[in-house]
Structures are given as C-alpha cells and as structure tokens.
C-alpha positions in Angstrom: 0.0 0.0 0.0 1.4 3.4 -1.1 1.4 6.5 1.0 -1.4 7.8 -1.2 -3.6 4.8 -0.4 -3.1 5.4 3.3 -4.0 9.1 3.0 -7.2 8.2 1.1 -8.2 5.6 3.8 -7.8 8.2 6.6 -9.7 10.8 4.7 -12.6 8.3 4.2 -12.7 7.6 8.0 -12.8 11.3 8.9 -15.5 12.0 6.4 -17.6 9.1 7.9 -17.3 10.5 11.4 -18.5 13.9 10.2 -21.5 12.3 8.5 -22.4 10.5 11.8 -22.3 13.7 13.8 -24.3 15.5 11.2 -26.9 12.8 11.3 -27.2 13.0 15.1 -27.5 16.8 14.9 -30.2 16.6 12.2 -32.1 14.1 14.3 -32.3 16.3 17.4 -32.5 19.7 15.8 -36.0 18.7 14.6 -37.1 19.0 18.3 -35.5 22.5 18.8 -38.9 24.0 19.9 -38.9 21.7 22.9 -35.4 22.7 23.9 -36.3 26.4 23.5 -39.4 25.9 25.7 -37.3 24.0 28.3 -34.7 26.8 28.5 -37.4 29.5 28.8 -39.2 27.7 31.6 -36.0 27.1 33.5 -34.9 30.7 33.2 -38.4 31.9 34.3 -38.4 29.6 37.3 -35.0 30.9 38.3 -36.1 34.5 38.0 -39.3 33.8 40.1 -37.3 32.0 42.7 -34.9 34.8 43.0 -37.6 37.4 43.2 -39.7 35.7 45.9 -36.9 34.0 47.9 -36.8 35.6 51.4 -33.4 36.4 52.8 -32.5 34.8 56.1 -30.0 36.3 58.5 -28.2 34.1 61.1 -27.7 36.0 64.3 -25.1 34.8 66.8 -24.1 35.6 70.4 -21.9 34.1 73.0 -22.3 34.1 76.8 -19.8 33.1 79.4 -20.7 30.7 82.2 -19.0 31.1 85.5 -18.1 27.8 87.1 -18.8 28.7 90.7 -19.2 25.1 91.8 -15.6 23.9 91.3 -13.5 23.7 94.4 -9.7 23.6 94.0 -9.2 20.6 96.3 -7.8 17.1 95.7 -11.2 15.5 95.8 -12.6 17.9 93.2 -9.6 17.1 90.9 -10.4 13.4 91.2 -14.0 14.0 90.3 -12.9 16.0 87.3 -10.6 13.2 86.2 -13.4 10.7 86.1 -15.8 13.1 84.4 -17.9 14.3 87.4 -18.6 18.0 87.8 -16.6 18.9 84.6 -17.1 22.4 83.1 -18.7 20.9 80.0 -21.4 19.1 82.0 -22.1 22.3 83.9 -22.5 24.2 80.7 -24.7 21.4 79.2 -27.0 22.0 82.1 -27.1 25.7 81.3 -27.8 25.0 77.7 -30.9 23.1 78.8 -31.9 26.1 80.9 -31.4 28.5 78.0 -33.7 26.4 75.8 -36.2 25.6 78.5 -39.9 26.3 78.0 -39.9 28.6 81.0 -37.2 30.9 79.6 -38.3 30.8 76.0 -41.9 31.5 77.1 -40.7 34.7 78.9 -39.0 35.9 75.7 -42.1 35.1 73.5 -44.6 36.8 75.8 -42.3 39.8 76.5 -41.8 40.5 72.8 -45.3 39.3 71.7 -43.7 37.0 69.1 -47.0 35.3 68.4 -48.0 38.4 66.4 -46.1 39.1 63.2 -46.4 41.8 60.5 -45.6 41.7 56.8 -46.0 44.0 53.9 -47.9 42.4 51.0 -46.1 42.9 47.7 -49.1 42.0 45.5 -52.7 42.0 46.6 -53.4 39.1 44.1 -51.7 36.7 46.5 -54.1 36.5 49.5 -53.1 33.4 51.4 -49.4 32.9 50.8 -46.2 34.3 52.3 -44.2 34.3 49.1 -45.4 37.8 48.2 -44.7 39.4 51.5 -41.8 41.1 53.4 -41.5 40.6 57.1 -41.9 43.8 59.2 -40.7 44.2 62.7 -39.9 47.6 64.2 -40.7 49.1 60.7 -44.4 48.1 61.0 -46.7 51.1 60.8 -49.3 49.5 62.9 -49.5 47.5 66.2 -52.2 45.0 67.1 -53.3 45.1 70.7 -55.4 42.2 72.0 -57.7 43.0 75.0 -58.8 39.4 75.6 -57.6 35.8 74.7 -57.6 35.5 70.9 -57.6 32.7 68.4 -55.1 32.2 65.6 -56.1 34.4 62.7 -54.8 36.5 59.8 -55.8 40.1 59.2 -55.0 42.2 56.2 -55.3 46.0 56.7 -54.6 49.0 54.5 -54.0 52.5 56.0 -56.3 55.2 54.7 -55.1 58.2 56.8 -54.0 59.0 60.4 -57.5 58.0 61.8 -58.8 55.2 59.5 -57.9 51.9 57.9 -59.5 49.3 55.8 -59.9 45.7 56.9 -59.8 43.3 53.9 -61.6 40.0 54.4 -60.6 36.8 52.7 -63.7 37.0 50.6 -62.7 40.4 49.2 -65.0 42.5 51.3 -63.6 45.8 52.7 -64.6 47.5 56.0 -63.5 50.9 57.0 -62.5 51.0 60.7 -60.8 53.5 63.0 -57.5 53.3 64.8 -57.5 52.8 68.6 -61.1 51.5 68.6 -62.1 48.2 70.1 -63.5 45.5 67.8 -64.6 41.9 68.2 -64.2 39.4 65.4 -63.3 35.8 65.0 -59.9 36.8 66.1 -61.3 38.0 69.5 -61.3 41.4 71.1 -58.6 43.7 69.6 -57.7 47.2 68.5 -55.2 48.6 66.0 -52.8 51.3 66.9 -51.1 53.6 64.3 -47.4 54.1 64.8 -45.1 56.7 63.5 -43.8 56.8 59.9 -47.0 55.4 58.6 -47.4 57.7 55.5 -45.1 55.6 53.3 -47.5 52.6 53.9 -50.7 54.4 53.0 -52.7 52.2 50.5 -50.3 49.3 50.9 -51.8 46.1 52.4 -50.3 45.0 55.7 -50.7 41.4 56.8 -51.0 40.6 60.5 -50.6 37.0 61.5 -51.7 35.9 65.0 -50.5 32.5 66.1 -51.1 30.3 69.1 -48.5 31.4 71.7 -47.8 27.8 72.7 -47.0 26.9 69.2 -44.6 29.8 68.9 -42.9 28.9 72.1 -42.3 25.4 70.9 -41.1 26.7 67.5 -38.5 29.0 69.1 -37.3 26.2 71.4 -36.4 24.3 68.2 -35.0 27.3 66.2 -32.8 28.8 68.9 -29.5 26.9 68.8 -27.3 26.7 71.9 -24.0 24.8 71.7 -20.9 24.4 73.8 -18.2 26.6 72.3 -15.5 23.9 72.9 -15.2 20.9 75.2 -12.8 22.7 77.5 -14.4 26.1 77.4 -16.9 27.8 79.7 -19.0 29.6 77.1 -22.1 28.9 75.1 -22.7 29.9 71.4 -26.3 31.1 70.7 -27.7 31.5 67.2 -31.0 32.0 65.4 -32.1 32.5 61.8 -34.6 35.3 61.1 -35.8 37.1 58.1 -35.5 40.4 60.0 -32.0 40.8 61.4 -33.0 43.3 64.2 -35.7 40.9 65.4 -33.2 38.1 65.6 -30.8 40.3 67.7 -33.6 41.4 70.0 -34.7 37.7 70.6 -31.2 36.7 71.6 -30.7 39.8 73.8 -34.0 39.1 75.5 -33.1 35.5 76.0 -29.7 36.4 77.6 -31.3 39.1 79.8 -34.0 36.7 81.1 -31.4 34.0 81.6 -29.2 36.3 83.9 -32.3 37.7 85.6 -33.5 34.2 86.3 -30.1 33.2 87.7 -30.0 36.4 89.9 -33.6 35.8 91.2 -32.7 32.2 92.1 -29.6 33.4 94.0 -31.6 36.0 95.8 -34.1 33.4 96.8 -31.4 31.1 98.0 -29.8 33.9 100.0 -33.1 34.8 101.7 -33.7 31.1 102.5 -30.2 30.9 103.9 -30.6 34.0 106.1 -33.9 32.8 107.4 -32.4 29.4 108.1 -29.4 31.0 110.0 -31.7 33.3 112.0 -33.7 30.3 113.2 -30.5 28.3 114.0 -28.9 31.3 115.7 -31.9 31.8 117.9 -31.9 28.1 118.8 -28.2 28.2 119.5 -28.6 31.3 121.8 -31.3 29.5 123.8 -29.0 26.6 124.2 -26.1 28.7 125.4 -28.3 30.5 127.9 -29.4 27.1 129.2 -25.8 25.9 129.4 -24.7 29.0 131.4 -27.6 28.7 133.8 -26.8 25.0 134.4 -23.2 26.0 135.2 -24.2 28.8 137.6 -22.7 31.4 135.2 -25.8 33.6 134.8 -24.8 36.2 137.4 -21.4 37.3 136.0 -20.9 39.8 138.7 -20.9 37.1 141.4 -18.1 35.2 139.6 -15.5 37.9 139.9 -12.6 35.4 139.5 -13.7 34.6 135.9 -12.4 37.0 133.4 -15.2 38.7 131.4 -13.1 38.7 128.2 -12.4 35.0 128.4 -16.1 34.3 129.0 -17.1 36.3 126.0 -14.4 34.5 123.9 -15.6 31.1 125.0 -19.2 32.1 124.4 -18.4 33.2 120.9 -16.6 29.9 120.1 -19.4 27.9 121.6 -22.0 29.9 119.6 -20.0 29.2 116.4 -19.8 25.5 117.1 -23.5 25.3 117.9 -24.4 27.2 114.7 -22.2 24.8 112.6 -23.9 21.8 114.3 -27.3 23.2 113.6 -26.4 23.9 110.0 -25.3 20.3 109.5 -28.4 19.1 111.3 -30.6 21.2 109.0 -28.8 19.7 105.9 -29.3 16.2 107.3 -33.0 16.7 107.9 -33.3 18.2 104.4 -31.7 15.1 102.8 -33.8 12.7 104.8 -37.0 14.1 103.5 -38.4 12.2 100.5 -39.9 15.3 98.9 -38.7 18.8 99.4 -39.5 21.7 97.1 -37.3 24.2 98.9 -33.7 25.0 98.0 -30.9 23.2 99.6 -29.8 24.9 102.9 -26.6 26.9 102.6 -23.4 25.7 104.1 -22.3 29.1 105.3 -19.9 28.7 108.3 -18.9 25.1 107.3 -15.3 24.9 106.1 -15.4 21.4 104.8 -14.7 21.7 101.0 -16.0 18.2 100.2 -19.4 19.0 101.8 -19.5 22.4 100.1 -18.8 20.8 96.8 -21.5 18.2 97.3 -24.1 20.8 98.2 -23.2 22.9 95.2 -23.6 19.9 92.9 -27.0 19.1 94.4 -28.1 22.8 93.9 -27.0 22.6 90.3 -29.0 19.4 89.7 -32.1 20.9 91.3 -31.8 24.0 89.0 
C-alpha cells in the first residue's frame, strides 16, 4: 500500500465521522422548539425563585458561664478526672436552661412574638407568604389584644391617620378606626397607628396571629445553643430570622432573662439561707443560755474570778460551734425528706470543702 492509499483511507474515515455527527444533529434539531421551551421555563423559574426568595439572617451571640461550683481541692480534681462536675457538664445544664420552656416563654410573651407583621407585595396573593416582606420595628401598625384571641390572619390598609381598611378573605372591605375596640373571629382587639405610617398608605399590611404555645415550641427548636468547645466555659447562641433586628432582639431578651432568672434564684437562696441562719442562731442562743444557767454562770458579777473577756471569747466559740452543728443538722434533715420543694440549705460557716462541693452539685442538679 502506497502513501497515497493510506491518505485516502484516513480521509474516508474522517468523512464518515463527520456524517455521523451531522446525522445526530439533524435528528435532534428537529425538536428544537422543545429545547427552547425548556430553556425559557428554566430561566423563568430561576427569576421567580430569585424574586420571591426571602433572605434569612443568622444572628449569633456568645455568653460566658462562671463555674462557681468547682473547688480547687484534691477530691474535686479526682471528680474532674473521672468526668464528674466537669465544666462541659455544667454548661450542658445551662444549655438546657437556655432552651427551657420557662425561659423561651418569657421571651415570646415579653416580645409578643405570636403576632407578626408583613407588607404584601401583591394583593393578588391572598393566602401565601411568598409575596410578603416581614416587618418588625418598621411596622406602621400594632395589634393590641384585649382578651384571649384565636389564631387568625388580618389584612389591613392604612387610609389616613385615623382610619384603615380591613380586607376580608372573601374580598370585602370594611372601613375602621384606629384605637377603637373591635370583636371578630380573632377575638377582642384594636389597632394602633405608629409613626412613619405615611409611606405605607394604601399598601396592604398582613398581620398573623398564632397560638403562643406553638410559637414557644417553635423557638425552642429554632434557637441553637451549643458548647463553644469541650474545655471552654461559654455557650454559642444562634437563630435565623428574616429580619436581622428581630433576631438580635430575641437573643438579647433570652440572655437578659437568663441572667435575671439566675439572679432571682440566687436572691431566693440567699433569703432562705438568712432565714435558716436566723432560726438556727436563735436556737443556739437559747442553748447557750441554758448551758450558762446550768453551770451557775448567769450572774457574771458574782463570779469575779472569771475574766469577762475569756467568758465572751468562750461564748463566741461555743456559739459558732452550735451554729455549725445546727447547719449540719438542717442539711441532714433536708436530705432525709423524701420530697422537698425548697432550695438546699446553705453551708455558710462550714469549712469542709467536700461538703460544700457536694451541696453545690445538688443545687446545680435541682436548678
């Protein structure tokens, strides 16, 4: 075979490949309208998704937890080594407190989070949330409920500084007045006009009223609280909200109520401790008086050979010992009770670090 024959064979193979590609192209180009429709639909869906997609802001905060229960003694170090009373376990308890129903409920009710406001972008959409933008502090109106209400949705439109329209789901429009009491399926309520309302005149405002219990449960799930690191003593909080300011206010309210709750609990413990010590001190004083009477030491002036200063010193020591005994007796009585709703008695005056550490752990578990 000559070089020319080889060239002709190669040229034939290339031309055959070109014909195959052309045949495939001609086969599918016949359906070009379908490809064009698919491209148009895909681009349209992308534009719609971009237009109606609501931005979400992740708000974060960090709080430090003081480990007041850890005592720097050998026994405490042994407990730490086997995983008892470690900082991470203490912080895990605080995480449960931060996400507890009691604390989240305070935030929800304080901020009235079961009522939300949104500006409708298009009145055509009546029962969806895609065409609305969440309002928070920017809302030109505020719903005030004067009695227990049921979950409901209101759509209002500001007319002027005294009147607004209430738009029903059926399309009916009622002209109502601000700051007047009304009773509907929602319950008893009134609508207040806030400042900077003029830019919202004629624009529909959607007011959603939810069940507070559902909102509390929802925020218990959406508020994230995690240990910063295994050896750290801080908690990272985060929440995702469409309105960034609302998210910041929720976390700030949660932290404020957390510290207030801890302070209130400490004040309660302090009051119980003072009451406990007052009772024990009175009991100890009665015991000392009985002891002095039994020893014939009531009339100090008749015992001139006994130094007054030594007597006072001995009385003070005896009083201190009796108080310590009564404190320990009170703790023993508390532990022997099967049910006790009160706080653990304080160990003020007891210098035993092991006992103090055990009482601190019991207090933490009760909290």
